[in-house]
PAZAPA-4460 file (N, C-alpha, C; in steps of 0.05 Angstrom, whole numbers, plus 32768, in hexadecimal, padded with zeros to 4 digits):
% residues 225
    n_x    n_y    n_z   ca_x   ca_y   ca_z    c_x    c_y    c_z   seq   type   mol
   7743   8D05   7202   773E   8CE8   720A   7762   8CDE   7209     1      M     A
   7767   8CDE   71F1   7785   8CD9   71E8   7796   8CDC   71FA     2      T     A
   7799   8CF3   71FD   77AF   8D06   7210   77B3   8CF1   722B     3      A     A
   7799   8CF4   723C   7793   8CE5   724D   77A2   8CC5   7251     4      L     A
   7796   8CC0   7236   77A6   8C9B   7236   77BB   8C9B   7235     5      Y     A
   77CB   8CB1   7225   77E6   8CB5   7224   77F4   8CBA   7240     6      I     A
   77EA   8CCE   724D   77F9   8CCA   7275   77ED   8CB8   727E     7      I     A
   77DB   8CA3   7276   77D5   8C90   7290   77EC   8C80   7283     8      L     A
   77F2   8C79   726B   7809   8C65   725F   781D   8C6A   726C     9      G     A
   782A   8C87   7266   7842   8C97   7274   7844   8C83   7290    10      I     A
   7832   8C8C   72A8   7831   8C8A   72BE   782D   8C6C   72BF    11      I     A
   7820   8C58   72AD   7829   8C3D   72B7   7840   8C3A   72AF    12      A     A
   7851   8C40   729C   786C   8C38   7297   787F   8C3F   72A7    13      L     A
   7878   8C59   72B7   7888   8C59   72D1   788B   8C50   72E2    14      I     A
   7874   8C44   72ED   786B   8C33   7301   7875   8C18   72FD    15      V     A
   7876   8C0F   72E8   787F   8BF6   72DB   789D   8BED   72E0    16      I     A
   78AF   8C0D   72D2   78CD   8C16   72D6   78CF   8C0D   72EE    17      L     A
   78C5   8C1D   72F5   78C9   8C23   7317   78CA   8C05   732E    18      C     A
   78B8   8BF6   7322   78B7   8BE1   7330   78C7   8BC4   7323    19      S     A
   78D5   8BC7   7316   78F7   8BB3   7310   7909   8BC1   731F    20      V     A
   7914   8BAB   7327   7922   8BA5   7339   7940   8BAE   7338    21      K     A
   7950   8BC8   734B   7969   8BC8   7341   7982   8BB3   734D    22      V     A
   7987   8BAD   7348   799D   8B95   7352   79B2   8B9D   7356    23      K     A
   79C6   8BA1   7372   79DB   8BA7   737A   79E2   8B8C   7388    24      I     A
   7A05   8B8B   737E   7A15   8B7C   7382   7A2D   8B86   738C    25      T     A
   7A3F   8B79   73A5   7A52   8B81   73AF   7A5C   8B65   73B6    26      A     A
   7A7C   8B6E   73AB   7A8E   8B51   73B1   7AA4   8B54   73C2    27      E     A
   7AB0   8B4B   73D3   7ACC   8B4C   73DF   7AD0   8B32   73E1    28      Y     A
   7AF3   8B31   73D6   7B00   8B1C   73DC   7B23   8B27   73D8    29      G     A
   7B2F   8B26   73C1   7B41   8B38   73C6   7B42   8B55   73BC    30      E     A
   7B2D   8B5B   73AC   7B28   8B79   73AB   7B06   8B77   73AF    31      A     A
   7AFD   8B9B   73B3   7ADD   8B9A   73B3   7ACB   8BA5   7398    32      F     A
   7ABA   8B93   7397   7AAF   8BA8   7379   7A92   8BA9   7380    33      S     A
   7A8A   8BC4   7374   7A73   8BC0   7378   7A5F   8BCB   7365    34      L     A
   7A4A   8BBB   7355   7A3D   8BBD   7343   7A1E   8BC7   7347    35      D     A
   7A05   8BD4   7337   79F3   8BDA   732E   79E2   8BCD   731A    36      V     A
   79CA   8BC7   7313   79C5   8BBD   72FE   79AA   8BC2   7300    37      K     A
   799B   8BCF   72E5   797F   8BD2   72E7   7978   8BCD   72C5    38      W     A
   7964   8BB8   72CD   795C   8BB4   72AA   7971   8BB2   729B    39      L     A
   797C   8BBE   7286   7996   8BB6   7273   79A9   8BCA   727E    40      F     A
   79A9   8BD9   728F   79BC   8BE9   729C   79CD   8BE2   72AB    41      I     A
   79E1   8BE0   72A4   79FE   8BD7   72BB   7A0E   8BE7   72C7    42      K     A
   7A13   8BF1   72DB   7A26   8C0A   72E6   7A3E   8BFA   72FA    43      A     A
   7A58   8C00   72EC   7A6A   8BF7   7303   7A70   8C0F   7314    44      H     A
   7A6D   8C0A   732C   7A6D   8C21   7346   7A91   8C20   7352    45      I     A
   7A99   8C0B   735A   7AB2   8C04   7359   7ABA   8BE1   7357    46      F     A
   7AD0   8BEA   7351   7AE5   8BF6   734D   7AE9   8C13   733D    47      P     A
   7AEB   8C26   733B   7AE3   8C3B   732B   7AFB   8C37   730C    48      Q     A
   7AF2   8C3C   72FB   7B07   8C37   72DB   7B15   8C50   72E0    49      T     A
   7B27   8C48   72C9   7B31   8C6C   72BF   7B25   8C7E   72B8    50      E     A
   7B12   8C6F   729E   7B01   8C8C   72A0   7AE9   8C8F   72A5    51      E     A
   7ADF   8C84   72BD   7ACD   8C8C   72D2   7AE9   8CA1   72EA    52      Q     A
   7AF3   8C98   72EF   7B0A   8CB1   72FA   7B08   8CC9   72EB    53      K     A
   7B15   8CBD   72CF   7B15   8CDE   72BE   7AFA   8CEC   72C0    54      A     A
   7AED   8CE4   72B9   7AC3   8CEF   72B6   7AC5   8CFC   72D3    55      K     A
   7AD2   8CF4   72E9   7AD1   8CFE   7308   7ADA   8D1D   7310    56      K     A
   7AF5   8D12   7304   7B09   8D29   730C   7AF8   8D3E   72F2    57      A     A
   7AEF   8D3B   72E0   7AE7   8D4E   72CD   7AD1   8D5D   72D8    58      A     A
   7AC1   8D51   72E9   7AA8   8D60   72FB   7AAB   8D69   7306    59      K     A
   7AC6   8D69   731D   7AC8   8D6F   7337   7ADE   8D8F   7323    60      K     A
   7AE9   8D82   7310   7AF7   8DA3   7309   7AD9   8DB6   72FD    61      A     A
   7AC5   8DB3   72F5   7ABF   8DBB   72E1   7AAD   8DCE   7302    62      K     A
   7AA9   8DBE   7318   7A95   8DCE   7330   7AB1   8DDB   733E    63      K     A
   7ACF   8DD8   7337   7AE1   8DE8   734D   7ADF   8E01   7333    64      E     A
   7AD8   8E03   731D   7ADC   8E1C   730D   7AC0   8E2F   730E    65      E     A
   7AA9   8E24   730E   7A95   8E33   7313   7A90   8E40   7335    66      K     A
   7AA0   8E35   7347   7AA0   8E3F   7362   7AB4   8E54   735C    67      K     A
   7ACD   8E4F   7350   7AD6   8E69   734F   7ACF   8E7A   733D    68      K     A
   7ABF   8E7C   732E   7AAD   8E92   7323   7A98   8EA1   732C    69      K     A
   7A8F   8E99   733B   7A7A   8E9D   734D   7A8B   8EB5   7367    70      K     A
   7A82   8ECA   7364   7A8F   8ED7   7382   7A7E   8ED3   7399    71      K     A
   7A97   8EC6   73A9   7A98   8EBD   73C9   7A82   8ED8   73D7    72      P     A
   7A6E   8ECE   73DB   7A5B   8EE3   73F7   7A69   8EDE   740B    73      K     A
   7A66   8EC7   741D   7A70   8EBD   742D   7A84   8EA7   7434    74      K     A
   7A94   8EAA   7444   7AAB   8E92   7446   7A98   8E78   7455    75      E     A
   7A98   8E64   743F   7A8D   8E4F   7445   7A9C   8E33   744C    76      E     A
   7A9F   8E21   745E   7AA9   8E12   7463   7AA4   8DF8   7454    77      K     A
   7ABD   8DEB   7444   7ABA   8DD5   7431   7AB4   8DC2   743F    78      P     A
   7A9D   8DB3   7426   7A88   8DAB   7432   7A99   8D87   7431    79      S     A
   7A92   8D77   7441   7A9F   8D63   7443   7A94   8D4D   7432    80      E     A
   7AA7   8D3F   7424   7A95   8D32   7415   7A82   8D12   7419    81      P     A
   7A69   8D13   7408   7A59   8D00   7417   7A60   8CE6   7414    82      K     A
   7A65   8CCA   7425   7A68   8CBE   7421   7A55   8CA7   7425    83      S     A
   7A53   8C88   7419   7A46   8C71   742B   7A4F   8C5C   742F    84      N     A
   7A45   8C4A   743A   7A59   8C39   744B   7A6A   8C28   742F    85      I     A
   7A55   8C2D   741A   7A67   8C0E   7405   7A88   8C20   7402    86      F     A
   7A80   8C44   7403   7A96   8C52   73F7   7AAD   8C4D   740D    87      K     A
   7AA1   8C52   7427   7AB9   8C4F   7439   7AC5   8C32   743C    88      D     A
   7ABA   8C1C   7434   7AC2   8C0A   7434   7AE1   8C07   741A    89      F     A
   7AD6   8C07   7403   7ADC   8C0B   73ED   7AFA   8C1A   73F5    90      Y     A
   7AFC   8C31   73FF   7B0F   8C46   740B   7B26   8C30   741E    91      E     A
   7B18   8C20   742A   7B26   8C15   744B   7B2B   8BF8   7441    92      N     A
   7B1C   8BEA   743B   7B19   8BCE   7439   7B26   8BBC   744F    93      Q     A
   7B29   8BA9   7445   7B36   8B8A   745A   7B29   8B87   7470    94      G     A
   7B31   8B73   747F   7B20   8B6B   7495   7B0B   8B7C   74AA    95      F     A
   7B1C   8B91   74B8   7B12   8BA7   74CD   7AFB   8BB3   74BA    96      A     A
   7B05   8BBA   74A3   7AF2   8BC6   7497   7AD0   8BB9   748F    97      A     A
   7AD2   8BA3   7491   7ABE   8B8C   7484   7AB1   8B8D   74A5    98      T     A
   7AB7   8B89   74B7   7AAD   8B8D   74CE   7A9D   8BA9   74D4    99      V     A
   7AAF   8BBE   74D5   7A9D   8BD6   74D2   7A8B   8BD6   74C2   100      E     A
   7A86   8BD0   74A7   7A75   8BCB   749B   7A60   8BC1   749D   101      L     A
   7A5D   8BAD   74AC   7A44   8B9B   74AE   7A3A   8BAD   74C6   102      I     A
   7A4C   8BB6   74DC   7A3F   8BC9   74F2   7A34   8BE7   74E9   103      Q     A
   7A40   8BEB   74D6   7A33   8C07   74D0   7A1B   8C00   74BB   104      T     A
   7A17   8BE6   74B1   7A01   8BE4   749E   79E7   8BDF   74BA   105      A     A
   79F0   8BCF   74D2   79D6   8BD0   74E8   79CB   8BE2   74F8   106      A     A
   79E7   8BEF   74F2   79E1   8C11   7502   79CE   8C21   74F3   107      S     A
   79D8   8C24   74DC   79CB   8C39   74C7   79A3   8C36   74BD   108      Q     A
   79AC   8C11   74C0   798F   8C02   74BF   7980   8C08   74D7   109      L     A
   7987   8C10   74F1   797A   8C13   750C   7976   8C2E   7512   110      G     A
   797B   8C3E   74F9   797B   8C60   7503   7965   8C6B   74F2   111      G     A
   7969   8C86   74F3   7952   8C95   74DD   7953   8C87   74C3   112      F     A
   7968   8C7B   74B3   7967   8C7B   7498   795A   8C61   7494   113      L     A
   7952   8C55   74AB   794B   8C31   74AA   7933   8C2E   749B   114      G     A
   7924   8C3C   7494   790B   8C32   7489   7918   8C3A   7465   115      S     A
   7928   8C46   745D   7937   8C4B   7445   793F   8C2E   7442   116      V     A
   7952   8C23   7452   7963   8C08   744B   794E   8BF6   744D   117      Y     A
   7935   8BF5   745E   7925   8BDE   7459   7917   8BD9   743F   118      R     A
   791F   8BF1   7436   7905   8BE9   7419   791D   8BDB   7402   119      A     A
   793C   8BD0   7412   7947   8BC0   73FA   793E   8BA1   7409   120      F     A
   794C   8B8A   73FB   793E   8B72   7402   7968   8B66   7401   121      V     A
   7969   8B5D   740E   7983   8B49   7407   7988   8B29   73FF   122      I     A
   7984   8B32   73E8   797E   8B11   73D4   799A   8AFE   73DC   123      E     A
   79AD   8B02   73E6   79C4   8AF4   73EA   79DA   8B03   73FE   124      N     A
   79E5   8AF0   740F   79F1   8AFD   7424   7A06   8AEF   7429   125      L     A
   7A1D   8AE6   7426   7A38   8AD0   7424   7A4D   8AE1   7430   126      R     A
   7A56   8AD6   7451   7A66   8AEC   7460   7A7E   8AD6   746C   127      L     A
   7A8F   8AD7   7468   7AA6   8AC5   7474   7AC1   8AD7   7480   128      L     A
   7AC4   8AD8   7493   7AD5   8AE2   74A6   7AEA   8AD2   74B5   129      L     A
   7B06   8ACC   74B1   7B14   8AB9   74BA   7B2C   8AD0   74CC   130      I     A
   7B25   8AC5   74E9   7B2F   8AD0   74F7   7B4E   8AC0   7501   131      V     A
   7B66   8AD2   7504   7B7D   8AC1   7503   7B96   8AD0   7519   132      S     A
   7B99   8ABF   752F   7BB3   8AD6   753D   7BCD   8AC1   753E   133      S     A
   7BCF   8AAE   752A   7BDE   8A98   7529   7BDE   8A84   753A   134      G     A
   7BF0   8A77   7545   7BF0   8A60   7558   7BEB   8A67   7573   135      D     A
   7BDC   8A78   757C   7BD1   8A89   759F   7BBC   8A7E   7599   136      D     A
   7BB6   8A6C   75A6   7B9B   8A66   75A7   7B87   8A77   75BA   137      A     A
   7B97   8A81   75D0   7B80   8A91   75E7   7B7D   8AAC   75D5   138      A     A
   7B93   8AB3   75C9   7B8E   8ACF   75C1   7B7C   8AD0   75A6   139      R     A
   7B7D   8ABD   7597   7B6C   8AB4   757A   7B51   8AB3   7588   140      N     A
   7B51   8AA3   759A   7B30   8AA3   75AC   7B25   8AC2   75AB   141      A     A
   7B32   8ACE   75BB   7B24   8AE6   75C6   7B23   8AF5   75AF   142      I     A
   7B35   8AF5   7599   7B2C   8B02   757E   7B18   8AFD   7574   143      K     A
   7B13   8AE2   756E   7AF9   8AD7   7563   7AE7   8AD7   7579   144      Y     A
   7AE0   8AD8   758B   7ACF   8AE8   7597   7AC2   8B01   7598   145      G     A
   7AD6   8B13   7595   7AD5   8B2E   758F   7AC3   8B35   757C   146      K     A
   7AD6   8B27   755D   7AC7   8B27   7547   7AA4   8B1D   7542   147      V     A
   7AA4   8B08   7550   7A85   8AFA   7556   7A73   8B10   755B   148      C     A
   7A79   8B1A   7574   7A6C   8B37   7583   7A65   8B3F   757E   149      S     A
   7A75   8B50   7562   7A75   8B67   7555   7A65   8B67   7536   150      A     A
   7A6B   8B44   7530   7A53   8B44   7512   7A44   8B32   751B   151      V     A
   7A3A   8B20   752E   7A26   8B14   752B   7A0E   8B20   7533   152      Y     A
   7A0D   8B2F   754E   79F8   8B42   7556   79EE   8B56   753B   153      P     A
   79FC   8B60   752E   79F8   8B71   7513   79EF   8B67   74FE   154      S     A
   79F6   8B4E   74F5   79EC   8B42   74E4   79D3   8B36   74EA   155      I     A
   79CD   8B29   7503   79B2   8B1D   750C   7999   8B3F   7511   156      G     A
   79AA   8B56   7511   7991   8B6A   7510   7994   8B6F   74F5   157      F     A
   799E   8B70   74DD   799F   8B70   74BE   7989   8B65   74BA   158      I     A
   7986   8B44   74C1   797B   8B36   74BA   795E   8B35   74C1   159      C     A
   795D   8B3E   74D6   7942   8B43   74E8   7934   8B56   74E3   160      S     A
   793F   8B65   74D5   7930   8B80   74CB   7931   8B85   74AB   161      N     A
   793D   8B73   749E   793A   8B7A   7480   792F   8B56   7474   162      M     A
   792C   8B5B   745A   7921   8B44   7451   793E   8B32   7445   163      K     A
   7945   8B2A   744A   795C   8B0C   744A   7953   8AF9   7434   164      V     A
   795C   8AF1   7427   7950   8ADC   7418   7969   8ABD   7417   165      K     A
   7987   8AC4   741E   798F   8AB5   741F   79AA   8AC2   742A   166      K     A
   79B3   8AAE   743C   79D2   8AB9   7450   79E1   8AA8   7459   167      Q     A
   79F9   8AAE   7457   7A0A   8A92   7461   7A15   8AA6   7474   168      D     A
   7A24   8AA7   748B   7A35   8ABE   7495   7A47   8A9E   74AD   169      V     A
   7A5A   8AA6   74A7   7A73   8A9A   74B9   7A81   8AA4   74BC   170      K     A
   7A93   8AA0   74DE   7AA6   8AB6   74E6   7ABF   8A98   74F7   171      V     A
   7AD1   8A99   74E2   7ADF   8A7A   74EC   7AFA   8A85   74FC   172      I     A
   7B02   8A71   750E   7B17   8A79   751B   7B2F   8A62   7508   173      S     A
   7B46   8A75   74FD   7B61   8A64   74FE   7B7E   8A69   7505   174      D     A
   7B84   8A4C   750E   7B97   8A50   751D   7BB4   8A4B   750B   175      F     A
   7BB0   8A50   74F3   7BCB   8A4A   74E2   7BD9   8A67   74D8   176      I     A
   7BBC   8A72   74C5   7BCB   8A91   74BF   7BCC   8AA4   74C6   177      S     A
   7BE1   8AB3   74C6   7BE3   8AC8   74D4   7BD8   8AE2   74D1   178      Q     A
   7BC4   8AE3   74BE   7BB0   8AF9   74B6   7B92   8AF4   74B5   179      E     A
   7B80   8B0A   74B9   7B69   8B0A   74BB   7B5E   8B0A   74A1   180      N     A
   7B4E   8B00   7498   7B41   8AFB   7479   7B20   8AFF   7475   181      R     A
   7B17   8B13   7467   7AFF   8B11   7465   7AED   8B18   7447   182      A     A
   7AE3   8B0F   7446   7AD4   8B06   742D   7AAD   8B0E   7427   183      E     A
   7AA9   8B14   7419   7A87   8B15   7417   7A76   8B1B   73FD   184      F     A
   7A65   8B13   73F5   7A57   8B12   73E5   7A3C   8B1A   73EB   185      E     A
   7A30   8B38   73DF   7A14   8B3D   73E8   7A0A   8B49   73D0   186      L     A
   79F3   8B3A   73D4   79D6   8B4B   73B8   79BF   8B4C   73C4   187      A     A
   79BE   8B6B   73B9   79A8   8B76   73C4   7997   8B7D   73AE   188      L     A
   797D   8B7D   73B2   796C   8B8D   739C   7954   8BA2   73AB   189      S     A
   7948   8BB3   7397   7938   8BC4   73A6   7925   8BD1   738B   190      V     A
   790E   8BD3   738F   78FD   8BDB   737D   78FA   8BF5   7381   191      R     A
   78FF   8C0A   7365   7907   8C21   736F   78E9   8C35   737E   192      P     A
   78D8   8C20   737B   78B5   8C32   7381   78BA   8C32   7399   193      I     A
   78C1   8C17   73A8   78C4   8C15   73C6   78D5   8C22   73D6   194      K     A
   78ED   8C30   73C9   7904   8C41   73CC   78F9   8C5D   73CC   195      L     A
   78DF   8C62   73B9   78DC   8C7A   73B9   78C8   8C80   73CF   196      T     A
   78BB   8C74   73DA   78A4   8C70   73F1   78B4   8C72   7406   197      N     A
   78C5   8C64   7409   78D4   8C67   7424   78E6   8C83   7429   198      A     A
   78EA   8C90   741C   78FC   8CA3   7416   78E2   8CBA   741C   199      V     A
   78CF   8CB9   740A   78B0   8CCB   7412   78B4   8CC2   7437   200      V     A
   78A6   8CB4   7437   78A2   8CA9   745D   78B8   8CBA   746C   201      V     A
   78D0   8CB6   7469   78E7   8CC1   7471   78E7   8CE3   7479   202      L     A
   78E5   8CE8   745F   78E5   8D0A   7454   78C7   8D17   746B   203      A     A
   78AE   8CFE   746A   7898   8D0B   747F   78A0   8D0F   7496   204      F     A
   78B1   8CF5   74A1   78B2   8CF7   74BC   78C8   8D0A   74C1   205      R     A
   78D8   8D13   74B1   78F0   8D24   74B6   78D8   8D42   74B9   206      L     A
   78C8   8D4A   74A3   78B8   8D60   74A4   78AB   8D64   74BC   207      L     A
   789B   8D4B   74C8   7894   8D49   74E3   78A2   8D50   74F9   208      F     A
   78BC   8D47   74F8   78CD   8D4D   750E   78D4   8D68   7512   209      K     A
   78DC   8D74   74F4   78DE   8D92   74FD   78BF   8DA5   74FE   210      V     A
   78AD   8D9D   74F7   7893   8DA2   7500   7894   8DA6   7522   211      L     A
   7893   8D91   7525   7897   8D8E   7549   78A7   8DA5   7559   212      L     A
   78C5   8DA0   754A   78D7   8DB1   7557   78CC   8DCB   7558   213      K     A
   78BF   8DD7   753C   78BE   8DF5   7537   78A8   8DF4   754B   214      L     A
   788D   8DE6   754E   7872   8DE8   7563   7884   8DEE   757B   215      L     A
   7899   8DDB   7588   7898   8DDF   75A4   78B2   8DF8   75A5   216      K     A
   78B8   8E01   7594   78CD   8E1C   7595   78B7   8E33   7599   217      G     A
   78A6   8E33   7582   788A   8E4A   758B   787A   8E4B   75A0   218      S     A
   7874   8E36   75AB   786A   8E33   75C5   787C   8E3E   75DD   219      K     A
   7897   8E36   75DA   78AC   8E47   75F1   78AB   8E61   75EF   220      K     A
   78A8   8E68   75D8   78AE   8E83   75D4   788E   8E95   75DE   221      K     A
   787E   8E88   75D7   785F   8E97   75E1   785E   8E98   75FD   222      N     A
   7870   8E82   7609   786C   8E7A   762F   787C   8E94   762F   223      K     A
   7898   8E95   7626   78A5   8EAA   7633   789A   8EC4   762E   224      S     A
   788B   8EC7   761D   7882   8EE9   761D   7868   8EE7   762C   225      V     A
***
């Protein structure tokens, strides 16, 4: 009986810990920064410190050594490094990268991984895009229209498909400055238990699709025989 209480206590503790929000904050002004916080643990993702870079380099070196020790069975194509929207933005940054980040987020939300992204809650979203082509009013108006047509539908789609508590999105036309400028602040939160549920649902959907393809393939083979 005591063992049962201990097991139930451990399960309850895991459920409680998985119900605590993970907070993700991303900021971009002069430079991009990304932080993740859960309980008392805070991880600084971008920009990477010298210590983080050194650890990453050491891990890569260890992996390369292990690959060299293993006997090559077949010639394998070098696997492309996995990336995410935040990593891509960190590598590019700038006005165009900010617009691309918004469009990518909207497209991924509407794609196969949409159920996973919907587990997140946007606590705060502040976006400022300043469009400028100097003193050429006609050119500036065209550019402003293009940016608005790219940004506002994507933001609207994101806000209508995710829970958004606070948002402030502005696209401004500037006739004085010669450069485009972008700033944003993003605060996301997710409960690990909800994220896990979303991943499980996605896995079942993927499995169901694979099974359907296998069943269709077997039926075609039977017909041909």
